N, C-alpha and C positions, 0 to 999 in steps of 0.2 A: 804420061803420067808423070810426076816429079815428087821428090821427097819434100816435105814441109818439117823443118827442123822448129820444135816448139813442144808445148806440154800440153795435155788434154784441159779443156779449160776449167774442169773440177778440180784440178791440183792447184789451181790458184787460190783454193779456199784457205789452204794452209799457208799462204804465203804475206807477205808484207800488207798492210792496209791500202798503200797506193797501188799497189801492183793487181789486186782485187777491184780496185775503185777503175784503173785504167783499161781493166779486162771488159769489165761491163760495161763501161763507157764505149769503149772499141766495138762491143757487140750490138749495142743498140745504134751506134752509128751505121754498122754494115748492113743491119736490116731496115733501118731508116731509109738510108740511100737506095737498096733495092726496090723496095716497095713504093716509095714516095717519088724517087728521081728515076730510076731505071725501068720500073713497071716488070720485072722479072726478079723472084726471089726464090731462095732454096726453102723448099717445104718440108723438110725432114731434120730439123736442128736438134737432133738429140746429142747429150754431151759427147757421144763418140764422133760426132761429126764436126766439133769445134774445138779448134786450139788456140791456146795464145801463143804467139811467137813474139820475137824480139822486132822492133820497127828498125830496120837498119838506118833509116833518113834521120832518126831523132832519138834514138835510145829510149823510147817508149813502148810501147805494147800494140801489137795489131792482132786481130782474129782472122785465122785461117778457117775458111766454111770447107769441110771435105763432102766427097759423094755426092754431086749434082744430079743424081739420077732420078731425084724428085723433085720438081720446080713448078711454079704458074708462072704465067705472063697475063699482067693487067692491063686493061685497056686504060686509057686517060681518065674516063670519068671514074673508075674504080679509084684510081689514084687519087683523083680530088678528093673522094668520098672519105678514102682511108685519111687523108689529111683532115678533112673537117671533123671526123672521129677524133681524132688526136687533139683538135681544139675544143671541140664539145667537151670531151673528159677533163682536159686540162683546166677548161673554165667553168667545170661544173653545170653546163647548161643543158638542162634535162630535156628539153623541147629540142633543141639540136640535136642531142645524144640520139632520143628515140627516132627523129626524122631520118638521120643519116644512117642508124641502122636498117630502117626499114629499105631504105634507097639502096643499100647494100645486099638486100634481101634476107636479112635477118627476122624471123618472124616471132616477136614475144606476145603473145595473145592470152586473152582471157584472165587479164590481170590489171593491177591499178598501176598508174603511170609510175610510182615510187618503185614498185617492185620490177617493171619493166628495165627501169634505169639501172638499179641495183644489179639486174641479169647483165646488162650490157657491160658493166664494169668487170663483172666477174669473168667474161669472156673475153674482153679486150684489154684489160688493165691489170697488171699484176701487184698495184700497191696495195689494194684491199684496204685501205684507210676510209671506206665509207662507214656512215654512223650506224650502229647496231639497230 
């Protein structure tokens, strides 16, 4: 075990906007690399397990992810499906979204397609900029 020098990720909320932005970008990149490239990711990312640390290489911000006691390994097929899920949500492709959710084993049944799409966004997309 080693000591991580940094601050809890929530402490960046009171910092300058560029530090908050860099922290969130680093966090998104860390989980994107874990899920889409490595296929192994941390499954307990609560604020106590996330720290913003200075990047010694470039003066920016990195994210340290602590306590790897809970993690999941994804197959190649699952990684491809999660990548498709990102594409479907980013392009607002409802057909691809519903198909990809089904391929991932997410069952949203007994409802109209539009509701199933909104449920998919609620489960996997934090932007929540769907029309009401």
